[in-house]
N, CA, C and O of each residue as an XYZ file, in Angstrom:
968
protein
N      20.898      8.587    -23.871
C      20.577      8.522    -22.575
C      21.572      9.177    -21.473
O      22.773      9.033    -21.700
N      21.335      9.618    -20.742
C      22.042     10.579    -19.659
C      21.780      9.701    -18.174
O      20.705      9.481    -17.617
N      23.036      9.329    -17.798
C      23.102      8.987    -16.342
C      23.303      9.927    -15.534
O      24.386     10.501    -15.642
N      22.372     10.381    -14.499
C      22.527     11.461    -13.300
C      22.939     10.738    -12.021
O      22.462      9.718    -11.525
N      23.949     11.524    -11.605
C      24.389     10.837    -10.293
C      23.876     12.377     -9.307
O      24.103     13.550     -9.604
N      23.383     12.012     -8.496
C      23.391     13.017     -7.105
C      23.576     12.490     -5.892
O      23.255     11.414     -5.387
N      24.210     13.532     -5.473
C      24.827     13.479     -3.866
C      24.228     14.043     -2.993
O      24.014     15.213     -3.310
N      23.754     13.717     -1.802
C      22.868     14.783     -1.070
C      24.323     14.786      0.203
O      24.768     13.717      0.621
N      24.731     15.764      0.533
C      25.666     16.227      1.330
C      24.932     16.530      2.537
O      23.983     17.313      2.568
N      25.445     15.816      3.654
C      24.776     15.896      5.029
C      25.382     16.335      6.038
O      26.589     16.091      6.059
N      24.865     17.029      7.074
C      25.943     17.443      8.296
C      26.056     16.536      9.076
O      25.457     15.470      8.933
N      26.968     16.833     10.195
C      27.343     15.669     11.129
C      26.576     15.749     12.392
O      27.052     15.094     13.319
N      25.545     16.378     12.618
C      24.995     16.294     14.000
C      23.512     16.608     13.769
O      23.031     17.441     13.002
N      23.020     15.933     14.429
C      21.312     15.770     14.688
C      20.649     15.883     15.819
O      20.997     15.300     16.846
N      19.622     16.654     15.732
C      18.604     16.516     16.754
C      17.107     16.347     16.409
O      16.532     17.314     15.910
N      16.487     15.302     16.612
C      15.428     14.921     15.938
C      14.495     15.989     15.441
O      14.199     16.924     16.185
N      13.969     15.892     14.100
C      13.211     16.628     13.474
C      11.530     16.339     13.716
O      10.701     17.075     13.180
N      11.202     15.398     14.424
C       9.979     15.164     14.835
C       9.530     15.958     15.774
O       9.164     15.420     16.819
N       9.465     17.009     15.685
C       9.428     18.100     16.974
C       8.845     19.258     16.939
O       8.829     19.914     17.981
N       8.275     19.749     15.833
C       7.869     21.064     16.015
C       6.409     20.750     16.224
O       5.864     21.743     16.705
N       5.568     19.756     16.049
C       4.236     19.526     16.658
C       4.372     18.601     17.599
O       3.936     18.901     18.710
N       4.937     17.391     17.433
C       4.554     16.182     18.296
C       5.526     16.023     19.465
O       5.138     15.538     20.528
N       6.724     16.407     19.289
C       7.523     16.131     20.408
C       7.590     17.585     21.193
O       8.408     17.568     22.114
N       7.113     18.446     21.070
C       6.812     19.627     21.759
C       5.975     19.355     22.747
O       6.075     20.042     23.763
N       5.185     18.533     22.699
C       4.026     18.059     23.496
C       4.435     17.121     24.571
O       3.761     17.136     25.601
N       5.505     16.256     24.477
C       5.868     15.450     25.211
C       7.009     15.867     26.110
O       8.038     16.400     25.693
N       6.746     15.580     27.400
C       7.892     16.074     28.392
C       8.945     15.468     28.450
O       8.974     14.309     28.035
N      10.130     16.089     28.990
C      11.690     15.378     29.105
C      12.113     14.914     27.727
O      12.613     13.837     27.401
N      11.739     16.170     26.850
C      12.423     16.161     25.415
C      13.960     15.733     25.533
O      14.451     14.861     24.816
N      14.657     16.423     26.494
C      15.849     16.252     26.462
C      16.529     14.611     26.820
O      17.498     14.086     26.272
N      15.869     14.187     27.646
C      15.932     12.845     27.591
C      16.047     11.736     26.412
O      16.799     10.765     26.326
N      14.886     12.287     25.399
C      14.750     11.549     24.157
C      15.897     11.989     23.181
O      16.216     11.325     22.195
N      16.559     13.321     23.595
C      17.564     13.419     22.536
C      18.775     12.679     23.088
O      19.571     12.256     22.250
N      19.034     12.460     24.384
C      20.119     11.681     24.805
C      19.926     10.236     24.506
O      20.887      9.508     24.259
N      18.736      9.824     24.524
C      18.535      8.228     24.251
C      18.767      8.065     22.633
O      18.824      6.892     22.264
N      18.884      8.885     21.796
C      19.148      8.818     20.372
C      20.534      8.577     20.259
O      20.959      7.840     19.369
N      21.410      9.222     21.217
C      22.893      8.993     20.951
C      23.553      9.241     19.699
O      22.817      9.550     18.762
N      24.834      9.167     19.483
C      25.454      9.690     18.297
C      25.301      8.608     17.360
O      25.743      8.840     16.235
N      24.717      7.343     17.582
C      24.827      6.140     16.616
C      23.358      6.120     15.995
O      22.941      5.203     15.287
N      22.615      7.274     16.359
C      21.150      7.346     15.704
C      21.389      7.330     14.297
O      22.390      7.872     13.829
N      20.528      6.737     13.576
C      20.508      6.922     12.217
C      20.022      8.313     11.466
O      20.254      8.742     10.336
N      19.383      8.745     12.383
C      18.936     10.393     12.067
C      19.789     11.441     12.375
O      19.916     12.479     11.725
N      20.551     11.030     13.717
C      21.659     11.943     13.735
C      22.645     12.067     12.587
O      23.131     13.185     12.412
N      22.957     11.217     11.894
C      24.141     11.120     10.898
C      23.714     12.155      9.586
O      24.459     12.745      8.803
N      22.361     12.135      9.662
C      21.946     13.315      8.611
C      21.892     14.582      8.732
O      21.507     15.338      7.841
N      22.298     14.943      9.916
C      22.523     16.394     10.406
C      21.583     17.287     10.091
O      21.843     18.276      9.407
N      20.050     16.949     10.697
C      18.867     17.822     10.011
C      18.602     18.723     11.454
O      17.441     19.112     11.579
N      19.304     18.999     12.266
C      19.133     19.720     13.556
C      18.631     21.091     12.865
O      17.825     21.748     13.524
N      18.950     21.495     11.843
C      18.627     23.014     11.334
C      17.331     23.161     11.005
O      16.849     24.287     10.876
N      16.515     21.895     10.806
C      15.218     21.956     10.932
C      14.327     22.425     11.966
O      13.397     23.215     11.803
N      14.692     21.865     13.065
C      14.388     22.240     14.441
C      14.787     23.682     14.780
O      13.976     24.560     15.073
N      16.091     23.838     14.711
C      16.702     25.244     14.879
C      16.214     26.330     14.311
O      16.169     27.409     14.902
N      15.840     26.167     13.225
C      15.271     27.220     12.016
C      13.652     27.205     11.861
O      13.157     28.018     11.080
N      12.866     26.374     12.527
C      11.614     26.069     12.266
C      11.354     25.990     10.902
O      10.437     26.611     10.364
N      12.084     25.289     10.351
C      11.639     24.930      8.563
C      10.463     24.000      8.339
O       9.796     23.916      7.308
N      10.329     23.400      9.327
C       9.337     22.292      9.007
C       7.767     23.113      9.149
O       7.658     24.119      9.849
N       6.840     22.644      8.541
C       5.400     23.272      8.480
C       4.461     22.092      9.225
O       4.388     20.922      8.847
N       3.789     22.655     10.328
C       2.967     21.839     10.991
C       1.383     21.545     10.068
O       0.565     22.397      9.721
N       1.344     20.331      9.889
C       0.071     19.734      9.000
C      -1.025     19.247      9.831
O      -2.209     19.449      9.562
N      -0.557     18.526     10.962
C      -1.727     17.729     11.849
C      -2.954     17.077     11.167
O      -4.093     17.448     11.448
N      -2.704     16.100     10.267
C      -3.480     15.300      9.537
C      -3.573     14.066     10.455
O      -2.534     13.515     10.820
N      -4.831     13.594     10.855
C      -5.129     12.385     11.704
C      -5.835     11.676     10.893
O      -6.488     12.088      9.933
N      -5.674     10.237     11.393
C      -6.520      9.154     10.991
C      -6.887      8.033     12.236
O      -5.961      7.618     12.933
N      -7.961      7.676     12.421
C      -8.166      7.045     13.434
C      -8.984      5.703     12.800
O     -10.058      5.740     12.200
N      -8.238      4.614     13.081
C      -8.510      3.173     12.699
C      -8.361      2.205     13.857
O      -7.552      2.444     14.754
N      -9.036      1.238     13.859
C      -8.921      0.288     14.992
C      -8.398      0.739     16.381
O      -7.455      0.227     16.984
N      -9.077      1.664     16.744
C      -8.855      2.286     17.953
C      -7.367      2.706     18.230
O      -6.859      2.688     19.351
N      -6.739      3.079     17.095
C      -5.286      3.659     17.036
C      -5.083      4.742     16.115
O      -5.133      4.537     14.903
N      -4.826      6.033     16.661
C      -4.903      7.422     15.885
C      -3.479      7.577     15.520
O      -2.530      7.524     16.302
N      -3.429      7.800     14.080
C      -2.118      8.108     13.159
C      -2.159      9.382     13.163
O      -3.186      9.964     12.814
N      -1.073     10.032     13.550
C      -0.916     11.660     12.833
C       0.173     12.054     12.136
O       1.281     11.702     12.540
N       0.088     12.577     11.371
C       1.012     13.285     10.676
C       1.129     14.687     11.104
O       0.349     15.549     10.701
N       2.269     14.965     12.062
C       2.282     16.556     12.396
C       2.957     17.391     11.995
O       2.701     18.541     12.354
N       3.949     17.171     11.200
C       4.488     18.225     10.598
C       5.461     17.479      9.375
O       5.754     16.284      9.406
N       5.863     18.365      8.376
C       6.526     17.922      7.482
C       7.515     19.080      7.029
O       7.212     20.254      7.247
N       8.937     18.667      6.270
C       9.926     19.271      5.977
C      10.064     18.901      4.182
O       9.811     17.814      3.663
N      10.491     20.033      3.549
C      10.515     19.779      2.209
C      11.642     21.025      1.715
O      11.578     22.203      2.067
N      12.461     20.541      0.997
C      13.458     21.544      0.575
C      14.011     21.387     -0.902
O      14.990     21.979     -1.357
N      13.081     20.340     -1.664
C      13.376     20.125     -2.963
C      14.390     19.196     -3.040
O      14.672     18.904     -4.202
N      15.079     18.592     -2.128
C      16.061     17.546     -2.042
C      15.408     16.543     -1.139
O      15.065     15.492     -1.681
N      15.188     16.676      0.077
C      14.590     15.873      1.041
C      13.211     16.093      1.352
O      12.746     17.173      0.989
N      12.454     15.280      1.958
C      11.403     15.262      2.467
C      11.447     14.340      4.172
O      11.536     13.138      4.424
N      11.359     15.337      4.905
C      11.015     14.769      6.266
C       9.531     15.006      7.140
O       8.876     15.990      7.486
N       9.415     13.615      7.273
C       7.959     13.364      7.724
C       7.868     13.164      9.119
O       8.564     12.226      9.507
N       7.222     13.759     10.000
C       7.303     13.318     11.523
C       5.866     12.820     11.785
O       4.939     13.415     11.234
N       5.631     11.803     12.564
C       4.168     11.437     12.907
C       4.207     10.917     14.070
O       5.304     10.607     14.535
N       2.783     10.659     14.951
C       2.709     10.072     16.044
C       1.535      9.213     16.332
O       0.372      9.553     16.113
N       1.877      8.167     16.796
C       0.945      6.935     17.037
C       0.498      6.981     18.114
O       1.388      7.117     18.953
N      -0.583      6.929     18.559
C      -1.476      6.705     19.932
C      -2.403      5.574     19.853
O      -3.172      5.404     18.907
N      -2.292      4.658     21.067
C      -3.420      3.462     21.365
C      -4.177      4.028     22.078
O      -3.748      4.225     23.215
N      -5.457      4.485     21.797
C      -6.563      5.190     22.245
C      -7.231      4.416     23.278
O      -7.746      5.018     24.220
N      -7.278      3.237     23.211
C      -8.280      2.536     24.370
C      -7.488      1.321     25.135
O      -8.036      0.552     25.925
N      -6.040      1.278     24.748
C      -5.146      0.269     25.646
C      -5.167      0.800     26.722
O      -5.118      2.009     26.948
N      -5.278     -0.479     27.826
C      -5.184     -0.101     29.077
C      -3.760     -0.632     29.945
O      -3.382     -0.108     30.992
N      -3.076     -1.787     29.260
C      -1.876     -2.237     29.592
C      -0.646     -1.507     28.843
O      -0.893     -0.643     28.002
N       0.457     -1.805     29.105
C       1.703     -0.978     28.761
C       1.789     -1.629     27.173
O       1.470     -2.796     26.948
N       2.258     -0.710     26.133
C       2.465     -0.961     24.638
C       3.650     -1.885     24.913
O       4.433     -1.800     25.860
N       3.649     -2.995     23.693
C       4.692     -3.858     23.736
C       5.641     -3.385     22.791
O       5.436     -2.331     22.189
N       6.819     -4.172     22.576
C       7.728     -3.805     21.243
C       7.035     -4.186     19.751
O       7.227     -3.680     18.645
N       6.223     -5.196     20.142
C       5.528     -5.682     18.912
C       4.416     -4.686     18.403
O       3.709     -4.929     17.426
N       4.341     -3.658     19.086
C       3.023     -2.644     18.786
C       3.604     -1.344     18.530
O       2.920     -0.351     18.282
N       5.103     -1.353     18.603
C       5.758      0.012     17.904
C       6.129     -0.313     16.645
O       6.893     -1.258     16.453
N       5.625      0.441     15.622
C       6.133      0.340     14.171
C       5.007      0.830     13.139
O       3.812      0.852     13.434
N       5.414      1.140     12.154
C       4.224      1.747     11.156
C       5.020      1.046      9.929
O       6.224      1.174      9.707
N       3.965      0.170      9.074
C       4.269     -0.506      7.900
C       3.649      0.650      6.856
O       2.457      0.951      6.902
N       4.473      1.193      6.023
C       4.121      2.207      5.296
C       4.565      2.119      3.667
O       5.636      1.620      3.322
N       3.661      2.634      2.793
C       4.315      2.738      1.378
C       4.059      4.350      1.094
O       3.234      4.986      1.750
N       4.770      4.873      0.160
C       4.545      6.402     -0.036
C       4.916      6.551     -1.603
O       5.665      5.830     -2.262
N       4.296      7.509     -1.952
C       4.246      7.866     -3.536
C       3.840      9.426     -3.561
O       3.268      9.974     -2.619
N       4.209     10.076     -4.763
C       3.944     11.226     -5.131
C       2.523     11.267     -6.093
O       2.418     10.528     -7.072
N       1.618     12.073     -5.752
C       0.647     12.165     -6.556
C       0.814     12.544     -7.816
O       1.558     13.500     -8.035
N       0.120     11.834     -8.957
C       0.479     12.464    -10.309
C       2.091     12.224    -10.689
O       2.441     12.763    -11.739
N       2.804     11.704    -10.178
C       4.186     11.768    -10.650
C       4.874     10.122    -10.074
O       4.437      9.409     -9.170
N       5.864      9.932    -10.818
C       6.522      8.597    -10.579
C       7.774      8.891    -10.494
O       8.478      8.655    -11.475
N       8.343      9.460     -9.342
C      10.112      9.800     -8.991
C      10.357      8.370     -8.481
O       9.597      7.431     -8.245
N      11.518      8.517     -8.405
C      12.260      7.338     -7.726
C      12.493      7.922     -6.046
O      13.158      8.922     -5.775
N      11.872      7.155     -5.154
C      11.947      7.285     -3.856
C      12.511      6.509     -2.907
O      12.254      5.305     -2.902
N      13.217      6.970     -2.121
C      13.931      5.840     -1.186
C      13.745      6.467      0.436
O      13.491      7.661      0.601
N      13.856      5.803      1.248
C      13.579      6.493      2.608
C      14.252      5.685      3.727
O      14.903      4.672      3.472
N      14.062      6.208      5.109
C      14.608      5.446      6.276
C      13.817      6.189      7.301
O      13.342      7.308      7.101
N      13.670      5.343      8.683
C      12.811      6.088      9.591
C      13.550      5.558     10.714
O      14.480      4.752     10.725
N      12.861      6.263     11.821
C      13.491      5.829     13.205
C      12.299      6.327     14.030
O      11.604      7.295     13.721
N      12.100      5.351     15.401
C      10.857      5.522     16.229
C      11.471      5.735     17.511
O      12.601      5.318     17.768
N      10.731      6.396     18.351
C      10.966      6.777     19.616
C       9.694      6.411     20.324
O       8.609      6.724     19.833
N       9.815      5.556     21.815
C       8.388      5.425     22.311
C       8.572      6.634     23.202
O       9.710      6.974     23.525
N       7.329      7.410     23.681
C       7.184      8.391     24.476
C       6.153      8.232     25.536
O       5.693      9.183     26.168
N       5.822      7.034     25.698
C       4.577      6.646     26.522
C       4.115      5.189     26.809
O       4.624      4.256     26.188
N       3.457      5.052     27.449
C       2.886      3.453     27.496
C       1.965      3.281     26.506
O       1.535      2.128     26.524
N       1.461      3.992     25.603
C       0.657      3.945     24.823
C       1.054      4.564     23.533
O       0.479      4.234     22.495
N       2.066      5.499     23.544
C       2.314      6.264     22.441
C       4.103      6.113     21.784
O       5.074      5.698     22.415
N       4.073      6.482     20.709
C       5.036      6.547     20.134
C       5.336      7.367     18.724
O       4.500      7.247     17.828
N       6.489      8.187     18.501
C       6.719      8.917     17.307
C       7.782      8.366     16.655
O       8.667      7.631     17.093
N       7.572      8.864     15.403
C       8.528      8.515     14.215
C       8.869      9.493     13.235
O       7.900     10.190     12.935
N       9.877      9.762     12.665
C      10.414     10.641     11.845
C      10.967      9.576     10.497
O      11.600      8.535     10.673
N      10.657      9.994      9.494
C      10.911      9.176      8.227
C      11.493     10.534      7.183
O      10.869     11.571      6.956
N      12.660     10.213      6.735
C      13.442     10.849      5.968
C      13.199     10.202      4.432
O      13.255      8.975      4.358
N      12.963     10.879      3.343
C      12.715     10.525      2.126
C      13.456     11.150      0.861
O      12.985     12.101      0.237
N      14.587     10.565      0.561
C      15.122     11.395     -0.857
C      14.316     10.974     -1.932
O      13.683      9.918     -1.925
N      14.336     11.914     -3.001
C      13.672     11.591     -4.339
C      14.525     12.166     -5.497
O      15.503     12.901     -5.367
N      13.943     11.667     -6.748
C      14.181     12.573     -8.129
C      13.567     13.904     -7.851
O      12.885     14.195     -6.869
N      13.918     14.713     -8.905
C      13.008     16.159     -8.909
C      11.422     15.729     -8.901
O      10.808     14.857     -9.517
N      11.036     16.686     -7.969
C       9.357     16.587     -8.066
C       8.764     17.819     -8.844
O       9.335     18.892     -9.040
N       7.293     17.385     -9.315
C       6.766     18.610     -9.783
C       6.286     19.758     -8.954
O       6.222     19.508     -7.750
N       5.939     20.941     -9.320
C       5.514     21.998     -8.462
C       4.514     21.556     -7.569
O       3.616     20.775     -7.886
N       4.660     22.023     -6.524
C       3.266     21.838     -5.481
C       3.283     20.288     -5.074
O       2.165     19.893     -4.743
N       4.072     19.532     -5.034
C       3.875     17.971     -4.903
C       2.913     17.597     -3.582
O       2.800     18.323     -2.595
N       2.316     16.443     -3.754
C       1.451     15.782     -2.897
C       2.036     14.619     -2.598
O       2.373     13.860     -3.507
N       2.275     14.262     -1.090
C       3.085     12.830     -0.812
C       1.779     12.052     -0.286
O       0.985     12.388      0.593
N       1.803     11.067     -0.986
C       0.454     10.099     -0.420
C       1.208      8.847      0.540
O       2.003      8.057      0.030
N       0.921      8.813      1.635
C       1.253      7.849      2.397
C       0.307      6.871      2.812
O      -0.700      7.256      3.407
N       0.529      5.361      2.528
C      -0.478      4.462      2.774
C       0.098      3.411      3.922
O       1.138      2.753      3.906
N      -0.923      3.486      4.901
C      -0.207      2.854      6.037
C      -1.536      1.435      6.331
O      -2.638      1.657      6.833
N      -1.120      0.258      5.939
C      -2.025     -0.939      6.034
C      -1.625     -1.315      7.484
O      -2.489     -2.045      7.970
N      -0.750     -1.097      8.216
C      -0.251     -1.989      9.417
C       0.367     -1.122     10.411
O       1.191     -0.321      9.969
N       0.135     -1.118     11.677
C       0.458     -0.479     12.870
C       0.889     -1.526     13.840
O       0.028     -2.154     14.456
N       2.120     -1.755     14.018
C       2.410     -2.718     14.946
C       2.058     -4.086     14.400
O       2.469     -4.589     13.354
N       1.291     -4.560     15.221
C       0.698     -5.965     14.738
C      -0.621     -6.164     14.528
O      -1.179     -7.249     14.690
N      -1.247     -4.976     14.109
C      -2.643     -4.458     13.828
C      -2.765     -4.025     12.555
O      -1.934     -3.243     12.093
N      -3.869     -4.499     11.787
C      -4.042     -4.192     10.338
C      -5.021     -3.278     10.375
O      -5.740     -3.300     11.374
N      -5.265     -2.376      9.437
C      -6.155     -1.244      9.305
C      -6.034     -0.348      8.137
O      -5.431     -0.802      7.165
N      -6.382      0.527      8.090
C      -6.164      1.752      7.033
C      -6.026      3.116      7.858
O      -6.843      3.633      8.620
N      -4.629      3.586      7.444
C      -4.449      5.027      8.258
C      -3.796      5.477      6.719
O      -2.587      5.392      6.506
N      -4.566      5.864      5.902
C      -3.869      6.802      4.856
C      -4.077      8.354      4.819
O      -5.137      8.901      5.123
N      -3.121      8.899      4.476
C      -2.916     10.298      4.376
C      -2.117     11.112      3.227
O      -0.950     10.843      2.942
N      -2.842     12.103      2.618
C      -2.218     12.744      1.481
C      -1.701     14.213      2.114
O      -2.454     15.076      2.567
N      -0.064     14.299      2.027
C       0.325     15.377      2.870
C       0.936     16.638      1.692
O       1.919     16.376      0.999
N       0.400     17.657      1.610
C       0.934     18.620      0.784
C       2.388     19.191      1.101
O       2.576     19.403      2.299
N       3.515     19.496      0.195
C       4.732     19.895      0.384
C       4.905     21.017     -0.417
O       4.543     21.158     -1.585
N       5.554     21.896      0.385
C       5.751     23.521      0.045
C       7.277     23.816      0.364
O       7.821     23.690      1.461
N       7.825     24.217     -0.770
C       9.212     25.023     -0.531
C       9.331     26.439     -0.044
O      10.377     27.087     -0.085
N       7.984     26.944      0.501
C       7.824     28.317      1.192
C       8.899     28.674      2.105
O       9.390     29.794      1.966
N       9.388     27.832      3.106
C      10.055     28.013      4.082
C      11.336     27.971      3.766
O      12.170     28.629      4.388
N      11.650     27.145      2.702
C      13.069     26.910      2.223
C      13.861     27.600      0.958
O      15.041     27.798      0.668
N      12.565     27.864      0.351
C      13.299     28.639     -0.988
C      13.901     29.764     -0.767
O      14.713     30.075     -1.639
N      13.755     30.628      0.280
C      14.459     31.830      0.248
C      15.944     31.577      0.674
O      16.801     32.447      0.517
N      16.178     30.519      1.146
C      17.421     30.121      1.564
C      18.343     29.069      0.716
O      19.458     28.666      1.046
N      17.721     28.777     -0.272
C      18.146     27.881     -1.405
C      18.660     28.655     -2.837
O      18.052     29.423     -3.582
N      19.878     28.179     -2.887
C      20.390     28.778     -4.290
C      21.200     27.340     -4.900
O      21.687     26.375     -4.311
N      21.090     27.706     -6.399
C      21.464     26.795     -7.223
C      22.678     27.381     -8.163
O      22.583     28.490     -8.690
N      23.660     26.660     -8.301
C      24.920     26.965     -8.888
C      24.811     25.910    -10.295
O      24.401     24.755    -10.185
N      25.197     26.440    -11.460
C      25.365     25.510    -12.498
C      26.855     25.698    -13.080
O      27.163     26.666    -13.775
N      27.661     24.766    -12.754
C      29.018     25.195    -12.905
C      29.596     24.550    -14.300
O      30.717     24.867    -14.699
N      28.754     23.615    -15.028
C      29.140     22.929    -16.002
C      30.526     22.699    -16.368
O      31.096     22.978    -17.423
N      31.054     22.042    -15.125
C      32.686     21.649    -15.318
C      32.649     20.194    -15.707
O      31.926     19.331    -15.209
N      33.558     20.046    -16.697
C      33.588     18.841    -17.488
C      34.927     18.001    -16.877
O      35.919     18.665    -16.579
N      34.941     16.765    -16.723
C      35.970     15.849    -16.593
C      36.075     14.453    -17.039
O      35.299     14.017    -17.890
N      36.897     13.808    -16.565
C      36.969     12.328    -17.327
C      37.599     11.627    -16.097
O      38.299     12.179    -15.249
N      37.251     10.368    -16.133
C      37.771      9.269    -15.326
C      38.055      7.902    -15.814
O      37.118      7.138    -15.579
N      38.993      7.393    -16.381
C      39.417      6.249    -17.119
C      38.328      6.176    -18.343
O      37.464      5.374    -18.698
N      38.846      7.486    -18.817
C      37.946      7.678    -20.537
C      36.558      7.969    -20.265
O      35.868      8.375    -21.200
N      36.018      7.810    -19.049
C      34.361      8.201    -18.925
C      34.482      9.844    -18.609
O      34.907     10.391    -17.591
N      33.992     10.400    -19.763
C      33.340     11.925    -19.366
C      32.221     12.186    -18.734
O      31.148     11.732    -19.129
N      32.345     13.031    -17.562
C      31.483     13.234    -16.783
C      31.010     14.846    -16.606
O      31.997     15.536    -16.863
N      29.999     15.584    -16.302
C      29.936     16.988    -16.180
C      29.517     16.957    -14.768
O      28.937     15.970    -14.317
N      29.774     17.950    -14.080
C      29.298     18.302    -12.693
C      28.279     19.377    -13.055
O      28.707     20.490    -13.360
N      26.825     19.115    -13.047
C      25.783     19.847    -13.947
C      25.407     20.849    -12.750
O      25.635     22.006    -13.103
N      24.959     20.774    -11.593
C      24.410     21.441    -10.883
C      24.793     21.178     -9.099
O      24.924     20.075     -8.569
N      24.908     22.464     -8.451
C      25.034     22.212     -6.999
C      23.723     23.110     -6.464
O      23.521     24.259     -6.855
N      22.996     22.515     -5.655
C      21.916     22.984     -4.892
C      22.132     23.122     -3.483
O      22.525     22.080     -2.959
N      21.996     24.081     -2.729
C      22.417     24.387     -1.617
C      21.046     24.877     -0.888
O      20.486     25.921     -1.224
N      20.655     24.191     -0.058
C      19.483     24.545      0.820
C      19.845     24.954      2.295
O      21.019     24.905      2.664
N      18.931     25.319      3.059
C      19.349     25.391      4.492
C      19.649     24.248      5.148
O      20.217     24.330      6.237
N      19.373     23.208      4.691
C      19.777     21.904      5.327
C      20.753     21.168      4.726
O      21.782     20.800      5.293
N      20.444     20.932      3.532
C      21.469     19.942      2.618
C      21.812     20.546      1.160
O      21.171     21.376      0.515
N      22.936     19.928      0.855
C      23.374     20.356     -0.515
C      23.568     19.074     -1.633
O      24.204     18.043     -1.414
N      22.838     19.428     -2.897
C      22.700     18.510     -3.711
C      23.653     18.356     -4.745
O      23.691     19.297     -5.538
N      24.509     17.324     -4.966
C      25.328     17.751     -6.179
C      25.091     16.769     -7.448
O      25.327     15.562     -7.409
N      24.559     17.504     -8.648
C      24.133     16.511     -9.869
C      25.476     16.564    -10.601
O      26.258     17.505    -10.737
N      25.541     15.152    -11.086
C      26.622     14.885    -12.021
C      25.916     13.873    -13.047
O      25.127     12.945    -12.866
N      26.509     14.417    -14.196
C      25.938     13.750    -15.487
C      27.097     12.998    -16.382
O      28.225     13.447    -16.584
N      26.638     11.922    -16.808
C      27.372     11.162    -17.849
C      26.397     10.362    -18.992
O      25.210     10.078    -18.832
N      27.165     10.101    -20.092
C      26.406      9.765    -21.275
C      26.579      8.016    -20.998
O      25.769      7.283    -21.566
N      27.597      7.432    -20.163
C      27.789      6.075    -19.969
C      26.938      5.255    -19.045
O      26.610      5.798    -17.990
N      26.631      4.335    -19.220
C      25.533      3.578    -18.423
C      26.225      2.794    -17.097
O      25.536      2.261    -16.227
N      27.546      2.810    -17.086
C      28.085      2.289    -15.739
C      27.476      3.000    -14.654
O      26.918      4.075    -14.871
N      27.531      2.493    -13.490
C      27.041      2.895    -12.354
C      27.939      3.754    -11.751
O      29.097      3.362    -11.605
N      27.530      5.140    -11.275
C      28.545      6.170    -10.901
C      28.967      5.916     -9.199
O      28.137      5.776     -8.300
N      30.388      5.901     -9.038
C      30.599      5.878     -7.597
C      31.842      6.818     -7.706
O      32.676      6.858     -8.610
N      31.758      7.616     -6.489
C      32.504      8.810     -6.474
C      32.651      9.076     -4.645
O      31.890      8.610     -3.797
N      33.769      9.891     -4.421
C      34.056     10.415     -3.338
C      34.064     11.503     -3.050
O      34.894     12.129     -3.710
N      33.391     12.233     -2.180
C      33.413     13.858     -2.149
C      34.421     14.302     -0.907
O      34.443     13.827      0.228
N      35.209     15.305     -1.435
C      36.294     15.910     -0.656
C      36.109     17.180     -0.624
O      35.473     17.726     -1.525
N      36.657     17.913      0.471
C      36.586     19.276      0.387
C      38.156     19.855     -0.044
O      39.027     19.005     -0.228
N      38.461     21.144     -0.183
C      39.431     21.802     -0.729
C      40.872     21.410     -0.032
O      41.978     21.681     -0.500
N      40.615     20.748      1.127
C      41.839     20.035      2.110
C      42.122     18.748      1.802
O      43.080     18.118      2.249
N      41.026     18.211      0.786
C      41.122     16.510      0.643
C      40.282     15.854      1.729
O      40.116     14.634      1.716
N      39.797     16.555      2.578
C      38.785     15.676      3.839
C      37.478     15.240      3.331
O      36.454     15.835      2.997
N      37.870     13.921      3.383
C      36.204     13.346      2.731
C      35.143     13.993      3.607
O      35.295     14.460      4.735
N      33.893     13.923      2.773
C      32.631     14.311      3.498
C      31.992     13.119      3.957
O      31.408     12.318      3.228
N      32.149     13.017      5.403
C      31.763     12.004      6.117
C      30.254     11.510      5.894
O      30.037     10.324      5.646
N      29.146     12.513      5.994
C      27.762     11.778      5.635
C      27.518     12.214      4.275
O      27.363     13.430      4.161
N      27.453     11.599      3.329
C      26.922     11.692      1.912
C      26.435     10.738      1.443
O      26.981      9.655      1.651
N      25.296     10.805      0.685
C      24.534      9.931      0.053
C      24.427      9.785     -1.205
O      23.541     10.483     -1.698
N      25.116      9.005     -2.062
C      25.255      9.098     -3.623
C      24.380      7.983     -4.130
O      24.170      6.924     -3.539
N      23.918      8.332     -5.243
C      23.287      7.209     -6.240
C      23.085      7.545     -7.795
O      23.235      8.700     -8.193
N      22.811      6.713     -8.480
C      22.727      7.118     -9.990
C      21.439      6.720    -10.515
O      20.822      5.686    -10.258
N      21.091      7.716    -11.321
C      19.441      7.457    -11.810
C      19.524      7.580    -13.291
O      20.426      8.311    -13.700
N      18.658      6.932    -14.294
C      18.545      7.161    -15.594
C      17.859      8.398    -15.760
O      16.858      8.603    -15.075
N      18.315      9.375    -16.692
C      17.491     10.634    -16.844
C      17.195     10.491    -18.471
O      17.521      9.531    -19.170
N      16.543     11.603    -18.867
C      16.068     11.783    -20.400
C      17.357     12.236    -21.045
O      18.275     12.799    -20.449
N      17.318     11.871    -22.579
C      18.628     12.543    -23.271
C      18.340     13.934    -23.400
O      17.208     14.414    -23.445
N      19.586     14.655    -23.469
C      19.784     16.197    -23.606
C      20.855     16.414    -24.670
O      21.203     17.556    -24.972
């Protein structure tokens, strides 16, 4: 059995990627960016390149239930991360939306595959009856032309059904993606490991480390000047024998 460790190296600055469709329609966008601040969870992922290089794809998939419209506006996919942006609008609400009504409870999966998925999200209120959200999903390797299925049984304190299936494509990121297979072998305290692959995309860098041991991998990433890479997400996952 091979244990595979994958680290996603992320940038240090971020401008919300829920932008190419949803936020462009919203006035005073600069105030929204200022509101996010340096402590924003999304700021730490350094995904401003998605916006700057127009790497997301507009999908505009909309579902309405319980007088609430849920719209997936655009999606980014580079083979390492998935970034989904969506907008929620309370269509018949006359009063101002409360904090309890801001939030989307969802689950997601890849159609026809069972990779490990983990994600995080951040909300921004954009009006009395609207808010937007960006969800960042990290995954195991996906099949060709994957479909992301999002199930939403609850928005705020309202239960309903807002399910969408979003096609993912590498068309915009593949031209700027490079894969290096260094096959560098080293060891630490008697445990041998191999730096198997480095994937460089327009937004992120994925480092794949393999070992035959079952211990959890824990490592620090530094550059050639011994400077730690500040924003790095690392995890270990079991893979097939090779």
